[in-house]
Legacy VTK file of the C-alpha trace (Angstrom):
# vtk DataFile Version 3.0
C-alpha trace
ASCII
DATASET POLYDATA
POINTS 179 float
-22.882 15.647 -6.309
-19.778 13.504 -6.478
-20.108 9.968 -7.670
-17.924 6.917 -7.908
-17.453 4.793 -10.995
-16.930 1.065 -10.491
-15.812 -1.107 -13.393
-17.234 -4.557 -12.685
-14.534 -6.133 -14.917
-11.870 -4.886 -12.479
-13.342 -6.305 -9.265
-10.599 -7.660 -7.005
-10.593 -11.290 -5.989
-11.404 -10.165 -2.440
-14.422 -8.148 -3.669
-15.604 -11.155 -5.673
-15.318 -13.414 -2.624
-17.173 -10.861 -0.470
-19.948 -10.671 -3.080
-20.254 -14.450 -3.229
-20.371 -14.740 0.577
-23.058 -12.045 0.768
-25.108 -13.787 -1.945
-24.946 -17.010 0.068
-25.994 -15.204 3.259
-28.925 -13.557 1.446
-30.033 -16.960 0.177
-29.734 -18.420 3.674
-31.636 -15.503 5.222
-34.396 -15.833 2.639
-34.798 -19.516 3.544
-34.650 -19.260 7.329
-37.676 -19.060 9.609
-38.090 -15.389 10.582
-38.220 -14.235 14.207
-35.889 -17.010 15.330
-32.408 -16.954 16.815
-31.067 -18.525 13.613
-32.646 -15.764 11.480
-31.222 -13.049 13.727
-27.764 -14.650 13.557
-27.795 -14.706 9.729
-29.043 -11.104 9.643
-26.215 -10.099 11.976
-23.668 -11.971 9.865
-24.891 -10.239 6.696
-24.912 -6.689 8.107
-22.298 -7.068 10.855
-21.867 -4.066 13.113
-23.875 -1.959 10.633
-27.237 -3.202 11.930
-28.517 -1.062 14.800
-30.083 -2.321 17.999
-33.734 -3.394 17.741
-33.690 -3.142 13.930
-35.269 -5.772 11.673
-34.979 -6.558 7.979
-37.666 -9.002 6.834
-36.956 -11.644 4.193
-36.968 -12.036 1.369
-34.400 -9.431 0.416
-32.190 -8.933 -2.635
-29.317 -6.671 -3.481
-25.568 -6.233 -3.530
-22.752 -4.682 -1.515
-24.440 -5.194 1.858
-21.205 -4.101 3.527
-21.981 -0.599 2.179
-25.238 -0.377 4.212
-25.534 1.260 7.638
-28.839 0.765 9.468
-29.555 2.711 12.661
-31.526 1.737 15.758
-35.188 0.745 15.754
-35.446 0.482 11.945
-37.994 -1.776 10.264
-37.546 -2.833 6.634
-40.396 -5.007 5.394
-40.172 -7.902 2.943
-39.062 -7.862 -0.688
-36.630 -4.976 -0.317
-34.007 -4.467 -3.014
-30.848 -2.916 -1.574
-28.348 -2.071 -4.329
-25.732 -0.489 -2.091
-22.513 -0.093 -4.103
-22.829 3.705 -3.708
-23.617 3.417 -0.001
-26.914 3.412 1.884
-27.379 5.038 5.279
-30.644 4.524 7.158
-30.850 6.518 10.390
-32.778 5.578 13.551
-36.548 4.998 13.674
-37.055 4.624 9.909
-39.900 2.454 8.602
-39.993 0.956 5.122
-42.984 -0.924 3.761
-42.789 -3.974 1.506
-41.191 -3.889 -1.946
-39.050 -0.792 -1.364
-36.055 -0.363 -3.661
-32.963 1.575 -2.567
-30.807 1.909 -5.681
-27.501 3.664 -5.003
-25.951 2.605 -8.283
-26.801 2.675 -11.950
-25.087 1.486 -15.118
-23.161 3.770 -17.448
-25.301 4.301 -20.508
-22.483 3.409 -22.912
-20.486 0.825 -20.946
-22.921 -1.291 -18.951
-20.103 -2.975 -16.997
-19.387 0.362 -15.319
-21.539 1.380 -12.359
-22.095 5.005 -11.446
-22.613 5.136 -7.697
-24.072 7.850 -5.452
-25.037 7.421 -1.781
-28.601 7.268 -0.480
-29.319 8.780 2.931
-32.608 8.233 4.764
-32.808 10.392 7.865
-34.332 9.772 11.295
-38.000 8.838 11.469
-38.651 8.769 7.716
-41.386 6.500 6.380
-41.068 4.922 2.931
-44.299 3.553 1.445
-44.806 0.215 -0.292
-43.158 -0.165 -3.665
-41.313 3.156 -3.544
-37.968 3.457 -5.331
-35.223 5.766 -4.079
-32.646 6.480 -6.787
-28.903 7.206 -6.547
-27.812 10.333 -4.694
-31.149 11.006 -2.979
-31.554 12.122 0.639
-34.890 11.630 2.410
-35.247 14.142 5.255
-36.133 13.709 8.924
-39.683 12.428 9.451
-40.367 12.753 5.717
-42.872 10.450 4.031
-42.457 8.884 0.596
-45.797 7.644 -0.732
-46.417 4.136 -2.009
-45.165 3.562 -5.545
-43.242 6.833 -5.705
-40.037 7.054 -7.693
-37.781 9.513 -5.911
-35.220 11.189 -8.166
-34.534 14.300 -6.033
-34.034 15.011 -2.339
-37.075 15.178 -0.075
-36.643 17.701 2.755
-37.282 17.265 6.464
-40.999 16.729 7.250
-41.990 16.774 3.567
-44.430 14.326 1.970
-43.523 13.262 -1.592
-45.703 11.158 -3.885
-45.945 10.180 -7.530
-43.772 9.380 -10.519
-41.499 11.206 -10.434
-42.074 12.045 -6.770
-43.134 15.595 -5.990
-43.574 17.226 -2.602
-47.289 17.710 -1.879
-47.196 18.963 1.704
-45.052 19.642 4.744
-45.825 18.030 8.081
-46.054 19.985 11.337
-42.668 19.334 12.981
-44.093 20.299 16.399
-46.233 17.135 16.361
-43.158 14.845 16.453
LINES 1 180
179 0 1 2 3 4 5 6 7 8 9 10 11 12 13 14 15 16 17 18 19 20 21 22 23 24 25 26 27 28 29 30 31 32 33 34 35 36 37 38 39 40 41 42 43 44 45 46 47 48 49 50 51 52 53 54 55 56 57 58 59 60 61 62 63 64 65 66 67 68 69 70 71 72 73 74 75 76 77 78 79 80 81 82 83 84 85 86 87 88 89 90 91 92 93 94 95 96 97 98 99 100 101 102 103 104 105 106 107 108 109 110 111 112 113 114 115 116 117 118 119 120 121 122 123 124 125 126 127 128 129 130 131 132 133 134 135 136 137 138 139 140 141 142 143 144 145 146 147 148 149 150 151 152 153 154 155 156 157 158 159 160 161 162 163 164 165 166 167 168 169 170 171 172 173 174 175 176 177 178
């Protein structure tokens, strides 16, 4: 899989300003009453056109590079999510994520910690990510797949598969005819 390397020492002034603005919006979101017009406006400002219709991200959240996140329609992301999106995060329609989920599309170079190695995360339609699960760089979660609570996903999970554990392993395949 291809990956991108980002040297944090070489961030443009524009990228630095974007990062600062996003950090301020995250702070504001995390301190705004949820399920209000004000909350929805801040959420929309943070994600822009990349937040699908009828989707909700519950505060508090943390992360970086929110402009690298695309969230489909009817997605629910529960509280305490960590969205490290420098490598890109795509969440398709009808995905559910429980509390404390971490989507980590970037990592640090083992020898030069100012360099990020970035690979996209892709979560396909109807997937369900359990509480406290971590999805690591370059991973795709298949259609209607389930990732169990606390799992650390280091490899792709196929359509309709259920993966649990540390590291996550596929333990069963769901009946696709029931969806």
